[in-house]
Phi, psi and omega in degrees: 000151178272136169258126178248124180268126174253106178281111191230148170261156173300137181283066184245146178304137180085350179248309184279132178057033181294338181289350178295333176062214184262012184275007179225164178279005185283137169282170178298321179294320178291322177298319178295321178296318177295318180298317179299320178297318179293320176303313180299313182298317181295314182292323174299317182295320178302311181291320180295331179278001176086013179263158173280136183260126174235113178270119186249124187229154178284148180292165185298334180280359179247351176226148182280051180224130186296317184227080183299324180295318179298318180298319180289318178299318180293326179292330187255345190306316184261010186249335184272149176296322181227074184299329181290343181268352178282138176258149177231124180221144180285145179280150176233124179142152183278327184241168177300314180298321179295320179293319176298312183299316180297319182291312181298314181297319178298314182294319182286318189264324183268318181265356176057038172291147182270328182220129180231127175248155180226132175210186177221169175297350180291354183246062187288346182273003172300139178242168182300328178289334175291321177296314177297322179296324176298314179299318178297316181298319183284356172286333183242338180241161185264340176222138177225134185232131172255105183284163169225180185295153179079017179075011180274179182232129179270329183208134178228140180232149185218142165248349176222149180280157176234179173283106186272357180300117181057028185290344179256019176297137182298140351282121188301322182297322178286317181298314179296319178297319179295318179297321178296314181292324176299330179271004180076024183258151177275153185230134173240159180237133181261169180303144179295140183235138174292151171229164177235093179234335183232173178298320178295320176300317182298318178299316178297318182293320178297316179296318182293316180297316180297319180297318181292324177297314181296327180276000180058044176252166180299138176228158170292107194302311182293318181296311180298325179295318179292319177304317180290315181299324181277356179067033183278137177221146175270129183229158177296132182270048174057040170080009177287108189298325185285347182211076193291330184239147169228171179253134176226170174278146178301324181294333180288341184261359184274000000 
């Protein structure tokens, strides 16, 4: 079975989605609410896809929250199909790459897991078939990567460890592939997935969620619900080619 690690921050104002900055109409509290919805959707998908869920969080001395594990447990307790089967473990490492590397290496080498995937709540559009696809890919290949825009990675899977030092240096998808090949490992690529890490990402995600709702296709339920409740809409940013969409309130467009 595949174990998928969700590297998550507590869904608290000023902590969650802080990288969105001032480029959206969201308050810190609304950003935290959206992050919690994405966290729920990603963790639900992991379990629905038949993988073991491990929620990995930074210790209290690295985030401005007294009990980060408690905050995450409370956010997920009533939302998961099998809350008792979810594991929660503190992250070890100075950087994102270091934390990923320590967790993946520990699971593969110390706990003898056969397949380990890594993602974050920023990838709410992951579906159960994507989780299954990761497991299928790792049956024949040793590393599998689901890229996203900007050379980033939405989901990464491993059956063998690589040199994780600065392994997520931009463009992360290329850097990780190079590290895998340097270790003599094979690499597969999964379908590209949207993420929500920047203001531009949020505009794309709002447009994509709205389009899927209108087309009566599957959507990340909690995420789409918060987008709708907050009245968020993707709009043309007055012809700026480098940033075609921005996010506004529905009331602002009336």
